[in-house]
N, C-alpha and C positions, 0 to 999 in steps of 0.2 A: 633653492630659489633665492634671489638676491631680494633683500627687504627693500618695500618702497619707500622713497622719501617722503617724510611726514609733512614736511612744509615746502611751498613752491619757492622757486628763486626770488619772486616778486615778494612774497611774505617775509623771505630772509632779509631782503634788502629794508624792507620797512621796519621789521623789528631791529634791525642793527642801527639805523638812524634813531630809532627811541632810546636804545640804550647809550648811543653816543651824545644825545642831547642831555642825559643825566650824568655826563661823565665830568662834570666840573661841579665842586662843591658850593660855589656861589649859585649855580642854577638850581641845585637842590634846596639850598636855603630859600631862595625865592618862591620856589613852588611850594615850600612847606608854609611859607608866610602867607600865601595866598589861600591855600586849603585851610588853615586855622582861622583866617579872616571870615570866610564864608560869605564873602561879598566881593563885588568889584572893587580894586584898588588902582587908584592913579599911580602913574610911575613916581611922581614925587613923594608919595607915601612910603613906597618900596625903598626908594633912595634914602629917605631919612631913617628908616628902620635898619638897613644892612650897613649904612655908612660907608657907602661906595659912591664914586661918582655917577652922575646920571648918564653919561654916555657907556660906560661899562654896564650898568644895569640895563640898559636899553638893548645894547648887544645880547646879553644873555637872554633877555624876554624874547627878542626875535628868534633866536634859536628855538626856544621852548614853544614858541608859537609855529613856527614852520614844522615842529615834530607835533603839533596838535595837542600838546599838553596844557597849553594856555590858550586862551580866547582873548582877542583884543578887539575893543571897540572905541572909535573916536566919538568923543562927546565935547563939542567946541573945540578948544585948544588943547584938552586934555585926552590921553589914552587911558581908557580904563581895562585892567587885565583880571581875568578869573580863571579858576581851574576849569579845564574842560571835562564835564562830568562823564563823557565816554571814555576816558583815560582809566577810570575806575574799574571798567570790566575789560577794556581792551589790552591794557598792559599786564595784568595778571594772566590773561589769556596767552599772551606772547610768551610769558615764562613757561607756562604748562605746555605750550605748542614746542618749546625747544627742549626743555629737559624732561618733559612727561610729568606724570603724577595723577593722582585722582581728581576727579571734578571737583572744584571747589563748592558747590552747591550740595553734594550729597557724600562727602567722606570718601570712605574706600567702597562704597557700594558699586560704582562704575566710573568709568573714565572716558572723556569724549576725545575722539581722535578722527583724522581724515578719512573719509571712505575710500575704499579701494575695491578692486576687482575681487579679492578674497572674501569681500562681505556680501557679494552678489546674492547668493542664494537666500541668505537670511533677510537682507534688505528687501527683496521682491516677496518674500513670504509674509514680513511684516505689512507691505504694501497690500497685498492681497487680502489679508486679515482686516484692514480698514476699509478696502472696498467692500468686502462682504457684509460689514456692519450697516452699510447703507447711507450713512450721513458725512462720508469723508470727500467724496469726489463724484463728478459725472462719470468717471471712468468704470467699467464693467469687469475689466481683467487687467492685472498687472502685465506690463511689457516684457520683451525678452530683456535681458541685460543690456545687450548691443543697442537697443533702441533707448532705454534708460539711460544709458552712458552717453550716448550721443547728444541727449536733450538736456543735460545738466552741466552746468559750469563746473569744471574739474576743482579749482580752488575754493569752491564754496559748496562742499558737502561733506556732512560729518556723520559719524555712527557713536552712539553711546555703547560702549563694551562692559558688560558684567560677565560673572563667573559662567553663565549659560550661552554667552556669545553677544550677538547684537541684540540690544534692548530697544533701540529706536535709531531712526534717522532723520536728517533733513537735508535738503538740497535745493538750489536755486537755478533758475534758468532765465536767459534773457528775455526781455517783454518785445524787444523789437532789435531788427538789425540796423535802423537808422541810428547815426551818431548821436542825435540830439537825446536818445534814450540810453545812451551807454551807461549811465549811472542808475538805471532802474531795473531791478529784478523782480522775478515772482518766485515764491517759495512754497514748499510743503514740509510738513513734519508729521511724522508716523511714529507711535510707540506700540510696542508689543502689549496686547491685552493685559498679560500678567505682571507688566512692569509699570503699569500706571501709578499716579499717585506718590511716586518717589523722587520727583522733582527733574526726571529724564528729559521731558519735553522742553522745560525751562532752560536746563543746560544746553541743549542742542541749539536753541534759539540764540541763547547768549553767544556760544562759538560762531554761529551764523553771522550775527551782528558784527561781532568783532572782526571777522575776516572780510566781510563786505566793506566795512569802514576803512580798513586798512588798504583796501583796494581802491578807495575812492568812490564807491557805490553809495549814492545819497538816498535812495527809496528801495525799501523792500515792501512788495504788496502781496495780497493773496485774496481769493474769494472763498468764502466758507459759508456753508449751508446755515441758516438761521437755527435750525434745529440743533445744531452742534454746538451746544451752549458752553461745554467745557472748553473747546478750542477758542471760541470768542473770548472766554474770561482769560485764558492763558495769554492771548496775544495782547488783550488790554494791558496786563500786568506787565509786558515786556516792552510796553511803549507804542503799541500800535493804536491807532484811532480809527473810528468807523467814518468812511467816506460817504456810503450810501448804500441803499439796497436795490439791487436790480431784480425787479419782479418779473416772473415767469421768462428768465432768461435762456433756459435749456430744459430739454425733456429727459427724465431721468426714470428707467423702467416704466415707460408708458405715461408718466405724469409730468406736468410742468413744475418746475422749482424755482424758487428765488435763491440768490446769493447775496451775502454781505460783503461788500468790498471794504478791505482794510488796508491801510499802509502805516508804514514807519518811516519817518523822515529823519535822516541823521542829524544829531546836533554838532557833529565834528565835521562833516563833508557837504560842500555845496552851500 
């Protein structure tokens, strides 16, 4: 069987642009200066430190900004530049996606990889285990792989792989067909009961955030039962915020249940 491609063509183009942006020593020096400063810096400050003409510095900053390594903001007649915090996770993930290797969060225990049809049986079994626990979803049974596959975006679904196979998964779906919501997705993350407490869910969320930001998606949202306190805590640590509580929004096993609506707004996109 032919091995599946690990990254999409769109992701490959994005990652190539990132590496190209760092392909000049002056740009590396500028990015390092901004990182060490830990605060926004005016272009004039950077010019004074690197001792290069302002037009050249501005040219390199423009390239770094286009690649989203640097965020630029106009304040009066000055332009303030700072390191984009999202690149601290997105760029390392790009390296892992290209050359492979274990998850940064957990050493050699597991690795995060794109989800393929080869993972279908284990993915659906983990899904069903979460459903059976009663506080993961309104669903009462896992779908067929065909239904699951059709409803999730191919570029934004990942599995955590350990010695025993799939330890957990995450996937995103479009919230609407309307173009105005093209940058908004809804996601799920599930971990095998025996693999919890090992950083699997956090690693999966990190991979999902990286891939969606690379694709220009600016919002990830999810509805979580308030009783699922572990999931709520996980999402808060990953940068999600609570938008509100939807009271008695749906019936589940004969009783009305609330959900907490959370979202993560990208600092790099939109």
